[in-house]
PQR file with spaces between the fields and no chain letter, atoms N, CA, C, O and H, PARSE charges and radii, in Angstrom:
ATOM       1  N    UNK     1      91.586  124.057  121.339 -0.4000 1.5000
ATOM       2  CA   UNK     1      92.711  124.474  122.139 -0.0000 2.0000
ATOM       3  C    UNK     1      93.699  123.315  122.187  0.5500 1.7000
ATOM       4  O    UNK     1      93.302  122.158  122.323 -0.5500 1.4000
ATOM       5  N    UNK     2      94.957  123.622  122.076 -0.4000 1.5000
ATOM       6  CA   UNK     2      96.003  122.604  122.153 -0.0000 2.0000
ATOM       7  C    UNK     2      96.917  122.914  123.334  0.5500 1.7000
ATOM       8  O    UNK     2      97.398  124.037  123.485 -0.5500 1.4000
ATOM       9  H    UNK     2      95.280  124.562  121.966  0.4000 1.0000
ATOM      10  N    UNK     3      97.146  121.917  124.156 -0.4000 1.5000
ATOM      11  CA   UNK     3      97.986  122.084  125.344 -0.0000 2.0000
ATOM      12  C    UNK     3      99.134  121.080  125.315  0.5500 1.7000
ATOM      13  O    UNK     3      98.959  119.937  124.894 -0.5500 1.4000
ATOM      14  H    UNK     3      96.755  121.005  124.033  0.4000 1.0000
ATOM      15  N    UNK     4     100.300  121.510  125.763 -0.4000 1.5000
ATOM      16  CA   UNK     4     101.450  120.597  125.824 -0.0000 2.0000
ATOM      17  C    UNK     4     101.323  119.619  126.989  0.5500 1.7000
ATOM      18  O    UNK     4     101.808  118.490  126.908 -0.5500 1.4000
ATOM      19  H    UNK     4     100.443  122.439  126.106  0.4000 1.0000
ATOM      20  N    UNK     5     100.676  120.046  128.064 -0.4000 1.5000
ATOM      21  CA   UNK     5     100.549  119.210  129.254 -0.0000 2.0000
ATOM      22  C    UNK     5      99.214  118.461  129.215  0.5500 1.7000
ATOM      23  O    UNK     5      98.147  119.071  129.295 -0.5500 1.4000
ATOM      24  H    UNK     5     100.283  120.963  128.129  0.4000 1.0000
ATOM      25  N    UNK     6      99.287  117.142  129.091 -0.4000 1.5000
ATOM      26  CA   UNK     6      98.079  116.314  128.993 -0.0000 2.0000
ATOM      27  C    UNK     6      97.230  116.385  130.262  0.5500 1.7000
ATOM      28  O    UNK     6      96.003  116.316  130.183 -0.5500 1.4000
ATOM      29  H    UNK     6     100.153  116.647  129.026  0.4000 1.0000
ATOM      30  N    UNK     7      97.862  116.520  131.426 -0.4000 1.5000
ATOM      31  CA   UNK     7      97.109  116.617  132.675 -0.0000 2.0000
ATOM      32  C    UNK     7      96.288  117.910  132.724  0.5500 1.7000
ATOM      33  O    UNK     7      95.151  117.914  133.198 -0.5500 1.4000
ATOM      34  H    UNK     7      98.859  116.576  131.490  0.4000 1.0000
ATOM      35  N    UNK     8      96.871  119.002  132.233 -0.4000 1.5000
ATOM      36  CA   UNK     8      96.133  120.266  132.180 -0.0000 2.0000
ATOM      37  C    UNK     8      94.953  120.167  131.221  0.5500 1.7000
ATOM      38  O    UNK     8      93.875  120.690  131.500 -0.5500 1.4000
ATOM      39  H    UNK     8      97.794  118.999  131.848  0.4000 1.0000
ATOM      40  N    UNK     9      95.158  119.500  130.097 -0.4000 1.5000
ATOM      41  CA   UNK     9      94.069  119.306  129.135 -0.0000 2.0000
ATOM      42  C    UNK     9      92.943  118.485  129.751  0.5500 1.7000
ATOM      43  O    UNK     9      91.770  118.814  129.580 -0.5500 1.4000
ATOM      44  H    UNK     9      96.034  119.075  129.870  0.4000 1.0000
ATOM      45  N    UNK    10      93.292  117.423  130.464 -0.4000 1.5000
ATOM      46  CA   UNK    10      92.288  116.577  131.101 -0.0000 2.0000
ATOM      47  C    UNK    10      91.516  117.356  132.171  0.5500 1.7000
ATOM      48  O    UNK    10      90.302  117.197  132.301 -0.5500 1.4000
ATOM      49  H    UNK    10      94.246  117.156  130.603  0.4000 1.0000
ATOM      50  N    UNK    11      92.213  118.191  132.928 -0.4000 1.5000
ATOM      51  CA   UNK    11      91.546  118.999  133.956 -0.0000 2.0000
ATOM      52  C    UNK    11      90.603  120.012  133.310  0.5500 1.7000
ATOM      53  O    UNK    11      89.508  120.247  133.820 -0.5500 1.4000
ATOM      54  H    UNK    11      93.199  118.320  132.822  0.4000 1.0000
ATOM      55  N    UNK    12      91.010  120.603  132.214 -0.4000 1.5000
ATOM      56  CA   UNK    12      90.160  121.552  131.504 -0.0000 2.0000
ATOM      57  C    UNK    12      88.913  120.862  130.970  0.5500 1.7000
ATOM      58  O    UNK    12      87.811  121.400  131.077 -0.5500 1.4000
ATOM      59  H    UNK    12      91.900  120.413  131.800  0.4000 1.0000
ATOM      60  N    UNK    13      89.079  119.680  130.400 -0.4000 1.5000
ATOM      61  CA   UNK    13      87.933  118.922  129.884 -0.0000 2.0000
ATOM      62  C    UNK    13      86.957  118.606  131.011  0.5500 1.7000
ATOM      63  O    UNK    13      85.745  118.741  130.844 -0.5500 1.4000
ATOM      64  H    UNK    13      89.975  119.243  130.314  0.4000 1.0000
ATOM      65  N    UNK    14      87.477  118.192  132.139 -0.4000 1.5000
ATOM      66  CA   UNK    14      86.622  117.869  133.288 -0.0000 2.0000
ATOM      67  C    UNK    14      85.828  119.106  133.728  0.5500 1.7000
ATOM      68  O    UNK    14      84.638  119.008  134.024 -0.5500 1.4000
ATOM      69  H    UNK    14      88.461  118.082  132.274  0.4000 1.0000
ATOM      70  N    UNK    15      86.488  120.266  133.770 -0.4000 1.5000
ATOM      71  CA   UNK    15      85.819  121.506  134.147 -0.0000 2.0000
ATOM      72  C    UNK    15      84.745  121.874  133.126  0.5500 1.7000
ATOM      73  O    UNK    15      83.635  122.252  133.500 -0.5500 1.4000
ATOM      74  H    UNK    15      87.456  120.346  133.529  0.4000 1.0000
ATOM      75  N    UNK    16      85.073  121.764  131.842 -0.4000 1.5000
ATOM      76  CA   UNK    16      84.104  122.102  130.800 -0.0000 2.0000
ATOM      77  C    UNK    16      82.907  121.154  130.820  0.5500 1.7000
ATOM      78  O    UNK    16      81.776  121.581  130.592 -0.5500 1.4000
ATOM      79  H    UNK    16      85.974  121.456  131.538  0.4000 1.0000
ATOM      80  N    UNK    17      83.147  119.883  131.090 -0.4000 1.5000
ATOM      81  CA   UNK    17      82.046  118.923  131.188 -0.0000 2.0000
ATOM      82  C    UNK    17      81.130  119.272  132.352  0.5500 1.7000
ATOM      83  O    UNK    17      79.911  119.146  132.234 -0.5500 1.4000
ATOM      84  H    UNK    17      84.066  119.536  131.275  0.4000 1.0000
ATOM      85  N    UNK    18      81.693  119.706  133.472 -0.4000 1.5000
ATOM      86  CA   UNK    18      80.874  120.132  134.609 -0.0000 2.0000
ATOM      87  C    UNK    18      80.008  121.334  134.251  0.5500 1.7000
ATOM      88  O    UNK    18      78.923  121.514  134.805 -0.5500 1.4000
ATOM      89  H    UNK    18      82.683  119.808  133.568  0.4000 1.0000
ATOM      90  N    UNK    19      80.487  122.146  133.331 -0.4000 1.5000
ATOM      91  CA   UNK    19      79.747  123.331  132.890 -0.0000 2.0000
ATOM      92  C    UNK    19      78.724  122.995  131.805  0.5500 1.7000
ATOM      93  O    UNK    19      77.999  123.874  131.340 -0.5500 1.4000
ATOM      94  H    UNK    19      81.368  121.999  132.881  0.4000 1.0000
ATOM      95  N    UNK    20      78.665  121.723  131.402 -0.4000 1.5000
ATOM      96  CA   UNK    20      77.662  121.292  130.438 -0.0000 2.0000
ATOM      97  C    UNK    20      78.144  121.157  129.001  0.5500 1.7000
ATOM      98  O    UNK    20      77.343  120.888  128.106 -0.5500 1.4000
ATOM      99  H    UNK    20      79.254  121.009  131.780  0.4000 1.0000
ATOM     100  N    UNK    21      79.428  121.337  128.769 -0.4000 1.5000
ATOM     101  CA   UNK    21      79.973  121.202  127.416 -0.0000 2.0000
ATOM     102  C    UNK    21      80.297  119.747  127.104  0.5500 1.7000
ATOM     103  O    UNK    21      80.662  118.975  127.991 -0.5500 1.4000
ATOM     104  H    UNK    21      80.079  121.556  129.496  0.4000 1.0000
ATOM     105  N    UNK    22      80.160  119.388  125.850 -0.4000 1.5000
ATOM     106  CA   UNK    22      80.523  118.057  125.380 -0.0000 2.0000
ATOM     107  C    UNK    22      82.008  118.121  125.004  0.5500 1.7000
ATOM     108  O    UNK    22      82.357  118.275  123.834 -0.5500 1.4000
ATOM     109  H    UNK    22      79.864  120.015  125.129  0.4000 1.0000
ATOM     110  N    UNK    23      82.868  118.000  126.012 -0.4000 1.5000
ATOM     111  CA   UNK    23      84.307  118.197  125.834 -0.0000 2.0000
ATOM     112  C    UNK    23      85.036  116.857  125.818  0.5500 1.7000
ATOM     113  O    UNK    23      84.659  115.908  126.506 -0.5500 1.4000
ATOM     114  H    UNK    23      82.585  117.874  126.963  0.4000 1.0000
ATOM     115  N    UNK    24      86.102  116.815  125.000 -0.4000 1.5000
ATOM     116  CA   UNK    24      86.915  115.606  124.850 -0.0000 2.0000
ATOM     117  C    UNK    24      88.376  116.005  124.668  0.5500 1.7000
ATOM     118  O    UNK    24      88.684  117.155  124.355 -0.5500 1.4000
ATOM     119  H    UNK    24      86.408  117.586  124.441  0.4000 1.0000
ATOM     120  N    UNK    25      89.269  115.040  124.868 -0.4000 1.5000
ATOM     121  CA   UNK    25      90.674  115.259  124.535 -0.0000 2.0000
ATOM     122  C    UNK    25      91.057  114.356  123.375  0.5500 1.7000
ATOM     123  O    UNK    25      90.530  113.255  123.215 -0.5500 1.4000
ATOM     124  H    UNK    25      89.019  114.106  125.122  0.4000 1.0000
ATOM     125  N    UNK    26      91.979  114.847  122.580 -0.4000 1.5000
ATOM     126  CA   UNK    26      92.538  114.059  121.486 -0.0000 2.0000
ATOM     127  C    UNK    26      94.047  114.208  121.561  0.5500 1.7000
ATOM     128  O    UNK    26      94.579  115.308  121.414 -0.5500 1.4000
ATOM     129  H    UNK    26      92.407  115.741  122.710  0.4000 1.0000
ATOM     130  N    UNK    27      94.733  113.100  121.789 -0.4000 1.5000
ATOM     131  CA   UNK    27      96.189  113.131  121.913 -0.0000 2.0000
ATOM     132  C    UNK    27      96.826  113.205  120.531  0.5500 1.7000
ATOM     133  O    UNK    27      96.572  112.357  119.675 -0.5500 1.4000
ATOM     134  H    UNK    27      94.301  112.206  121.909  0.4000 1.0000
ATOM     135  N    UNK    28      97.644  114.212  120.321 -0.4000 1.5000
ATOM     136  CA   UNK    28      98.424  114.363  119.094 -0.0000 2.0000
ATOM     137  C    UNK    28      99.869  113.982  119.423  0.5500 1.7000
ATOM     138  O    UNK    28     100.150  113.544  120.539 -0.5500 1.4000
ATOM     139  H    UNK    28      97.850  114.901  121.015  0.4000 1.0000
ATOM     140  N    UNK    29     100.770  114.141  118.487 -0.4000 1.5000
ATOM     141  CA   UNK    29     102.167  113.746  118.720 -0.0000 2.0000
ATOM     142  C    UNK    29     102.829  114.516  119.855  0.5500 1.7000
ATOM     143  O    UNK    29     103.413  113.913  120.756 -0.5500 1.4000
ATOM     144  H    UNK    29     100.543  114.498  117.580  0.4000 1.0000
ATOM     145  N    UNK    30     102.743  115.835  119.819 -0.4000 1.5000
ATOM     146  CA   UNK    30     103.462  116.651  120.804 -0.0000 2.0000
ATOM     147  C    UNK    30     102.554  117.483  121.696  0.5500 1.7000
ATOM     148  O    UNK    30     103.040  118.276  122.503 -0.5500 1.4000
ATOM     149  H    UNK    30     102.269  116.325  119.088  0.4000 1.0000
ATOM     150  N    UNK    31     101.246  117.315  121.565 -0.4000 1.5000
ATOM     151  CA   UNK    31     100.314  118.096  122.374 -0.0000 2.0000
ATOM     152  C    UNK    31      99.001  117.347  122.516  0.5500 1.7000
ATOM     153  O    UNK    31      98.774  116.330  121.861 -0.5500 1.4000
ATOM     154  H    UNK    31     100.851  116.670  120.910  0.4000 1.0000
ATOM     155  N    UNK    32      98.142  117.866  123.377 -0.4000 1.5000
ATOM     156  CA   UNK    32      96.808  117.309  123.579 -0.0000 2.0000
ATOM     157  C    UNK    32      95.793  118.360  123.181  0.5500 1.7000
ATOM     158  O    UNK    32      95.837  119.491  123.665 -0.5500 1.4000
ATOM     159  H    UNK    32      98.326  118.693  123.909  0.4000 1.0000
ATOM     160  N    UNK    33      94.890  117.993  122.312 -0.4000 1.5000
ATOM     161  CA   UNK    33      93.877  118.928  121.817 -0.0000 2.0000
ATOM     162  C    UNK    33      92.600  118.760  122.641  0.5500 1.7000
ATOM     163  O    UNK    33      92.168  117.639  122.909 -0.5500 1.4000
ATOM     164  H    UNK    33      94.854  117.075  121.919  0.4000 1.0000
ATOM     165  N    UNK    34      92.001  119.883  123.040 -0.4000 1.5000
ATOM     166  CA   UNK    34      90.712  119.897  123.728 -0.0000 2.0000
ATOM     167  C    UNK    34      89.654  120.215  122.672  0.5500 1.7000
ATOM     168  O    UNK    34      89.743  121.226  121.975 -0.5500 1.4000
ATOM     169  H    UNK    34      92.351  120.794  122.823  0.4000 1.0000
ATOM     170  N    UNK    35      88.660  119.345  122.564 -0.4000 1.5000
ATOM     171  CA   UNK    35      87.637  119.462  121.534 -0.0000 2.0000
ATOM     172  C    UNK    35      86.267  119.562  122.184  0.5500 1.7000
ATOM     173  O    UNK    35      85.980  118.861  123.153 -0.5500 1.4000
ATOM     174  H    UNK    35      88.588  118.524  123.131  0.4000 1.0000
ATOM     175  N    UNK    36      85.422  120.439  121.648 -0.4000 1.5000
ATOM     176  CA   UNK    36      84.030  120.569  122.077 -0.0000 2.0000
ATOM     177  C    UNK    36      83.156  120.094  120.922  0.5500 1.7000
ATOM     178  O    UNK    36      83.374  120.483  119.775 -0.5500 1.4000
ATOM     179  H    UNK    36      85.655  121.009  120.860  0.4000 1.0000
ATOM     180  N    UNK    37      82.172  119.256  121.222 -0.4000 1.5000
ATOM     181  CA   UNK    37      81.250  118.809  120.169 -0.0000 2.0000
ATOM     182  C    UNK    37      81.405  117.330  119.915  0.5500 1.7000
ATOM     183  O    UNK    37      81.998  116.624  120.731 -0.5500 1.4000
ATOM     184  H    UNK    37      81.995  118.940  122.154  0.4000 1.0000
ATOM     185  N    UNK    38      80.907  116.861  118.844 -0.4000 1.5000
ATOM     186  CA   UNK    38      80.328  117.563  117.709 -0.0000 2.0000
ATOM     187  C    UNK    38      78.893  118.002  117.974  0.5500 1.7000
ATOM     188  O    UNK    38      78.256  117.567  118.934 -0.5500 1.4000
ATOM     189  H    UNK    38      80.425  117.434  118.181  0.4000 1.0000
ATOM     190  N    UNK    39      78.408  118.867  117.106 -0.4000 1.5000
ATOM     191  CA   UNK    39      77.024  119.334  117.172 -0.0000 2.0000
ATOM     192  C    UNK    39      76.586  119.688  115.762  0.5500 1.7000
ATOM     193  O    UNK    39      77.391  120.163  114.961 -0.5500 1.4000
ATOM     194  H    UNK    39      78.925  119.220  116.327  0.4000 1.0000
ATOM     195  N    UNK    40      75.315  119.460  115.453 -0.4000 1.5000
ATOM     196  CA   UNK    40      74.806  119.757  114.119 -0.0000 2.0000
ATOM     197  C    UNK    40      74.445  121.231  113.943  0.5500 1.7000
ATOM     198  O    UNK    40      74.235  121.687  112.819 -0.5500 1.4000
ATOM     199  H    UNK    40      74.661  119.074  116.104  0.4000 1.0000
ATOM     200  N    UNK    41      74.370  121.973  115.041 -0.4000 1.5000
ATOM     201  CA   UNK    41      73.989  123.378  114.983 -0.0000 2.0000
ATOM     202  C    UNK    41      75.230  124.275  114.950  0.5500 1.7000
ATOM     203  O    UNK    41      75.914  124.452  115.958 -0.5500 1.4000
ATOM     204  H    UNK    41      74.540  121.603  115.954  0.4000 1.0000
ATOM     205  N    UNK    42      75.501  124.832  113.773 -0.4000 1.5000
ATOM     206  CA   UNK    42      76.643  125.730  113.637 -0.0000 2.0000
ATOM     207  C    UNK    42      76.465  126.971  114.499  0.5500 1.7000
ATOM     208  O    UNK    42      77.426  127.453  115.098 -0.5500 1.4000
ATOM     209  H    UNK    42      74.945  124.688  112.955  0.4000 1.0000
ATOM     210  N    UNK    43      75.244  127.492  114.567 -0.4000 1.5000
ATOM     211  CA   UNK    43      74.994  128.705  115.364 -0.0000 2.0000
ATOM     212  C    UNK    43      75.240  128.440  116.852  0.5500 1.7000
ATOM     213  O    UNK    43      75.749  129.309  117.560 -0.5500 1.4000
ATOM     214  H    UNK    43      74.463  127.101  114.080  0.4000 1.0000
ATOM     215  N    UNK    44      74.886  127.256  117.324 -0.4000 1.5000
ATOM     216  CA   UNK    44      75.136  126.899  118.730 -0.0000 2.0000
ATOM     217  C    UNK    44      76.639  126.861  118.997  0.5500 1.7000
ATOM     218  O    UNK    44      77.106  127.373  120.014 -0.5500 1.4000
ATOM     219  H    UNK    44      74.473  126.550  116.750  0.4000 1.0000
ATOM     220  N    UNK    45      77.392  126.254  118.084 -0.4000 1.5000
ATOM     221  CA   UNK    45      78.835  126.169  118.257 -0.0000 2.0000
ATOM     222  C    UNK    45      79.491  127.548  118.183  0.5500 1.7000
ATOM     223  O    UNK    45      80.446  127.816  118.912 -0.5500 1.4000
ATOM     224  H    UNK    45      77.012  125.838  117.258  0.4000 1.0000
ATOM     225  N    UNK    46      78.992  128.419  117.314 -0.4000 1.5000
ATOM     226  CA   UNK    46      79.532  129.772  117.230 -0.0000 2.0000
ATOM     227  C    UNK    46      79.311  130.530  118.529  0.5500 1.7000
ATOM     228  O    UNK    46      80.177  131.292  118.959 -0.5500 1.4000
ATOM     229  H    UNK    46      78.217  128.201  116.722  0.4000 1.0000
ATOM     230  N    UNK    47      78.154  130.327  119.159 -0.4000 1.5000
ATOM     231  CA   UNK    47      77.869  130.954  120.462 -0.0000 2.0000
ATOM     232  C    UNK    47      78.803  130.390  121.530  0.5500 1.7000
ATOM     233  O    UNK    47      79.300  131.123  122.386 -0.5500 1.4000
ATOM     234  H    UNK    47      77.450  129.708  118.810  0.4000 1.0000
ATOM     235  N    UNK    48      79.036  129.068  121.469 -0.4000 1.5000
ATOM     236  CA   UNK    48      79.929  128.438  122.442 -0.0000 2.0000
ATOM     237  C    UNK    48      81.363  128.942  122.301  0.5500 1.7000
ATOM     238  O    UNK    48      82.083  129.029  123.295 -0.5500 1.4000
ATOM     239  H    UNK    48      78.633  128.473  120.774  0.4000 1.0000
ATOM     240  N    UNK    49      81.788  129.276  121.078 -0.4000 1.5000
ATOM     241  CA   UNK    49      83.136  129.819  120.886 -0.0000 2.0000
ATOM     242  C    UNK    49      83.343  131.064  121.742  0.5500 1.7000
ATOM     243  O    UNK    49      84.392  131.230  122.365 -0.5500 1.4000
ATOM     244  H    UNK    49      81.202  129.205  120.271  0.4000 1.0000
ATOM     245  N    UNK    50      82.341  131.933  121.767 -0.4000 1.5000
ATOM     246  CA   UNK    50      82.427  133.160  122.552 -0.0000 2.0000
ATOM     247  C    UNK    50      82.480  132.831  124.045  0.5500 1.7000
ATOM     248  O    UNK    50      83.299  133.386  124.777 -0.5500 1.4000
ATOM     249  H    UNK    50      81.490  131.798  121.261  0.4000 1.0000
ATOM     250  N    UNK    51      81.609  131.933  124.491 -0.4000 1.5000
ATOM     251  CA   UNK    51      81.578  131.529  125.903 -0.0000 2.0000
ATOM     252  C    UNK    51      82.900  130.887  126.315  0.5500 1.7000
ATOM     253  O    UNK    51      83.437  131.180  127.382 -0.5500 1.4000
ATOM     254  H    UNK    51      80.943  131.482  123.896  0.4000 1.0000
ATOM     255  N    UNK    52      83.415  130.011  125.459 -0.4000 1.5000
ATOM     256  CA   UNK    52      84.649  129.300  125.780 -0.0000 2.0000
ATOM     257  C    UNK    52      85.854  130.233  125.835  0.5500 1.7000
ATOM     258  O    UNK    52      86.771  130.020  126.629 -0.5500 1.4000
ATOM     259  H    UNK    52      82.978  129.772  124.592  0.4000 1.0000
ATOM     260  N    UNK    53      85.853  131.260  124.999 -0.4000 1.5000
ATOM     261  CA   UNK    53      86.943  132.233  125.052 -0.0000 2.0000
ATOM     262  C    UNK    53      86.935  132.975  126.381  0.5500 1.7000
ATOM     263  O    UNK    53      87.993  133.264  126.940 -0.5500 1.4000
ATOM     264  H    UNK    53      85.108  131.433  124.355  0.4000 1.0000
ATOM     265  N    UNK    54      85.737  133.285  126.892 -0.4000 1.5000
ATOM     266  CA   UNK    54      85.626  133.934  128.195 -0.0000 2.0000
ATOM     267  C    UNK    54      86.103  133.019  129.313  0.5500 1.7000
ATOM     268  O    UNK    54      86.738  133.481  130.261 -0.5500 1.4000
ATOM     269  H    UNK    54      84.877  133.050  126.439  0.4000 1.0000
ATOM     270  N    UNK    55      85.804  131.717  129.214 -0.4000 1.5000
ATOM     271  CA   UNK    55      86.181  130.752  130.247 -0.0000 2.0000
ATOM     272  C    UNK    55      87.679  130.461  130.225  0.5500 1.7000
ATOM     273  O    UNK    55      88.337  130.459  131.265 -0.5500 1.4000
ATOM     274  H    UNK    55      85.289  131.342  128.444  0.4000 1.0000
ATOM     275  N    UNK    56      88.209  130.215  129.027 -0.4000 1.5000
ATOM     276  CA   UNK    56      89.594  129.736  128.908 -0.0000 2.0000
ATOM     277  C    UNK    56      90.612  130.821  128.591  0.5500 1.7000
ATOM     278  O    UNK    56      91.803  130.655  128.854 -0.5500 1.4000
ATOM     279  H    UNK    56      87.674  130.216  128.182  0.4000 1.0000
ATOM     280  N    UNK    57      90.147  131.931  128.026 -0.4000 1.5000
ATOM     281  CA   UNK    57      91.081  132.959  127.599 -0.0000 2.0000
ATOM     282  C    UNK    57      91.726  132.652  126.254  0.5500 1.7000
ATOM     283  O    UNK    57      92.602  133.390  125.802 -0.5500 1.4000
ATOM     284  H    UNK    57      89.180  132.066  127.812  0.4000 1.0000
ATOM     285  N    UNK    58      91.304  131.582  125.619 -0.4000 1.5000
ATOM     286  CA   UNK    58      91.845  131.190  124.322 -0.0000 2.0000
ATOM     287  C    UNK    58      90.763  131.246  123.257  0.5500 1.7000
ATOM     288  O    UNK    58      89.594  130.961  123.516 -0.5500 1.4000
ATOM     289  H    UNK    58      90.593  130.983  125.986  0.4000 1.0000
ATOM     290  N    UNK    59      91.174  131.616  122.068 -0.4000 1.5000
ATOM     291  CA   UNK    59      90.237  131.711  120.956 -0.0000 2.0000
ATOM     292  C    UNK    59      90.181  130.379  120.225  0.5500 1.7000
ATOM     293  O    UNK    59      91.213  129.849  119.814 -0.5500 1.4000
ATOM     294  H    UNK    59      92.124  131.848  121.857  0.4000 1.0000
ATOM     295  N    UNK    60      88.993  129.844  120.065 -0.4000 1.5000
ATOM     296  CA   UNK    60      88.805  128.563  119.391 -0.0000 2.0000
ATOM     297  C    UNK    60      88.458  128.735  117.932  0.5500 1.7000
ATOM     298  O    UNK    60      88.361  129.852  117.424 -0.5500 1.4000
ATOM     299  H    UNK    60      88.154  130.274  120.399  0.4000 1.0000
ATOM     300  N    UNK    61      88.274  127.620  117.270 -0.4000 1.5000
ATOM     301  CA   UNK    61      87.870  127.640  115.871 -0.0000 2.0000
ATOM     302  C    UNK    61      86.950  126.471  115.596  0.5500 1.7000
ATOM     303  O    UNK    61      87.042  125.428  116.244 -0.5500 1.4000
ATOM     304  H    UNK    61      88.353  126.712  117.683  0.4000 1.0000
ATOM     305  N    UNK    62      86.057  126.650  114.626 -0.4000 1.5000
ATOM     306  CA   UNK    62      85.152  125.584  114.221 -0.0000 2.0000
ATOM     307  C    UNK    62      85.855  124.705  113.191  0.5500 1.7000
ATOM     308  O    UNK    62      86.459  125.200  112.240 -0.5500 1.4000
ATOM     309  H    UNK    62      85.983  127.497  114.100  0.4000 1.0000
ATOM     310  N    UNK    63      85.766  123.403  113.397 -0.4000 1.5000
ATOM     311  CA   UNK    63      86.336  122.441  112.464 -0.0000 2.0000
ATOM     312  C    UNK    63      85.237  121.489  112.022  0.5500 1.7000
ATOM     313  O    UNK    63      84.321  121.186  112.787 -0.5500 1.4000
ATOM     314  H    UNK    63      85.275  123.001  114.170  0.4000 1.0000
ATOM     315  N    UNK    64      85.329  121.029  110.815 -0.4000 1.5000
ATOM     316  CA   UNK    64      84.368  120.063  110.296 -0.0000 2.0000
ATOM     317  C    UNK    64      84.607  118.713  110.983  0.5500 1.7000
ATOM     318  O    UNK    64      85.743  118.248  111.082 -0.5500 1.4000
ATOM     319  H    UNK    64      86.073  121.275  110.194  0.4000 1.0000
ATOM     320  N    UNK    65      83.526  118.098  111.451 -0.4000 1.5000
ATOM     321  CA   UNK    65      83.617  116.805  112.132 -0.0000 2.0000
ATOM     322  C    UNK    65      83.862  115.707  111.110  0.5500 1.7000
ATOM     323  O    UNK    65      83.140  115.596  110.119 -0.5500 1.4000
ATOM     324  H    UNK    65      82.603  118.475  111.370  0.4000 1.0000
ATOM     325  N    UNK    66      84.882  114.899  111.357 -0.4000 1.5000
ATOM     326  CA   UNK    66      85.223  113.788  110.479 -0.0000 2.0000
ATOM     327  C    UNK    66      85.201  112.498  111.301  0.5500 1.7000
ATOM     328  O    UNK    66      86.192  112.157  111.947 -0.5500 1.4000
ATOM     329  H    UNK    66      85.468  114.989  112.162  0.4000 1.0000
ATOM     330  N    UNK    67      84.073  111.779  111.279 -0.4000 1.5000
ATOM     331  CA   UNK    67      83.996  110.542  112.064 -0.0000 2.0000
ATOM     332  C    UNK    67      84.959  109.491  111.537  0.5500 1.7000
ATOM     333  O    UNK    67      85.277  109.458  110.348 -0.5500 1.4000
ATOM     334  H    UNK    67      83.268  112.056  110.754  0.4000 1.0000
ATOM     335  N    UNK    68      85.415  108.635  112.439 -0.4000 1.5000
ATOM     336  CA   UNK    68      86.303  107.549  112.054 -0.0000 2.0000
ATOM     337  C    UNK    68      85.511  106.450  111.388  0.5500 1.7000
ATOM     338  O    UNK    68      84.395  106.149  111.809 -0.5500 1.4000
ATOM     339  H    UNK    68      85.157  108.661  113.405  0.4000 1.0000
ATOM     340  N    UNK    69      86.061  105.853  110.368 -0.4000 1.5000
ATOM     341  CA   UNK    69      85.422  104.690  109.730 -0.0000 2.0000
ATOM     342  C    UNK    69      85.744  103.435  110.533  0.5500 1.7000
ATOM     343  O    UNK    69      86.881  103.241  110.962 -0.5500 1.4000
ATOM     344  H    UNK    69      86.968  106.097  110.026  0.4000 1.0000
ATOM     345  N    UNK    70      84.723  102.572  110.737 -0.4000 1.5000
ATOM     346  CA   UNK    70      84.984  101.346  111.528 -0.0000 2.0000
ATOM     347  C    UNK    70      85.887  100.372  110.812  0.5500 1.7000
ATOM     348  O    UNK    70      86.194   99.306  111.346 -0.5500 1.4000
ATOM     349  H    UNK    70      83.799  102.731  110.389  0.4000 1.0000
């Protein structure tokens, strides 16, 4: 999910973390992205997509995790 308001994104992440999700924010140029994961279980993440759509009203997508190189 991408939000223009960084405070709203941070509040959403805090709520999702309270619900047990591994939620994070990633600041982009003009918006803040809310990210869940990473997780090695694709089936678990697919199930979470459905749950998250019910919670947020927004449809998510699975993205391949790309760790940063040190």
